[in-house]
RODO-2510 file (C-alpha; in nm, 4 decimals, decimal comma):
residues 46
     n   res          X          Y          Z
     1     x     5,1397    14,5625    19,3833
     2     x     5,4357    14,4463    19,1744
     3     x     5,6584    14,1695    19,3147
     4     x     5,9939    14,2736    19,4652
     5     x     6,2901    14,2632    19,2259
     6     x     6,5067    13,9500    19,2458
     7     x     6,8399    13,9825    19,4249
     8     x     7,1486    13,9986    19,2084
     9     x     7,4046    13,7568    19,3458
    10     x     7,7519    13,6721    19,2238
    11     x     7,8011    13,3169    19,1024
    12     x     7,9467    13,0990    19,3755
    13     x     8,2086    12,9453    19,1473
    14     x     8,3805    13,2785    19,0853
    15     x     8,4276    13,3439    19,4598
    16     x     8,5851    13,0033    19,5091
    17     x     8,8332    13,0744    19,2288
    18     x     8,9246    13,4096    19,3826
    19     x     8,9702    13,2447    19,7238
    20     x     9,1851    12,9695    19,5718
    21     x     9,3999    13,2262    19,3876
    22     x     9,4539    13,4235    19,7114
    23     x     9,5578    13,1075    19,8983
    24     x     9,8001    13,0046    19,6235
    25     x     9,9463    13,3548    19,6127
    26     x     9,9924    13,3563    19,9912
    27     x    10,1743    13,0211    19,9804
    28     x    10,4003    13,1467    19,6999
    29     x    10,4867    13,4630    19,8929
    30     x    10,5665    13,2601    20,2064
    31     x    10,7865    13,0235    20,0045
    32     x    10,9664    13,3181    19,8436
    33     x    11,0272    13,4822    20,1821
    34     x    11,1568    13,1524    20,3225
    35     x    11,3907    13,1142    20,0239
    36     x    11,5228    13,4704    20,0613
    37     x    11,5768    13,4316    20,4363
    38     x    11,7622    13,1016    20,3958
    39     x    11,9637    13,2169    20,0930
    40     x    12,0756    13,5507    20,2344
    41     x    12,1111    13,4491    20,5991
    42     x    12,3669    13,6956    20,7334
    43     x    12,5094    13,6154    21,0742
    44     x    12,5347    13,9265    21,2890
    45     x    12,7879    13,9574    21,5692
    46     x    13,0580    13,7124    21,6730
***
């Protein structure tokens, strides 16, 4: 009987870079939304 084929796994370093890029992108989007909301703060009503 032949041995089972080895599992193909993604390198762990690549996943950490993708995770880091997603976190940085999320922080940038939150900062941009904060800047827009503070810059264009329109008071409604009286």
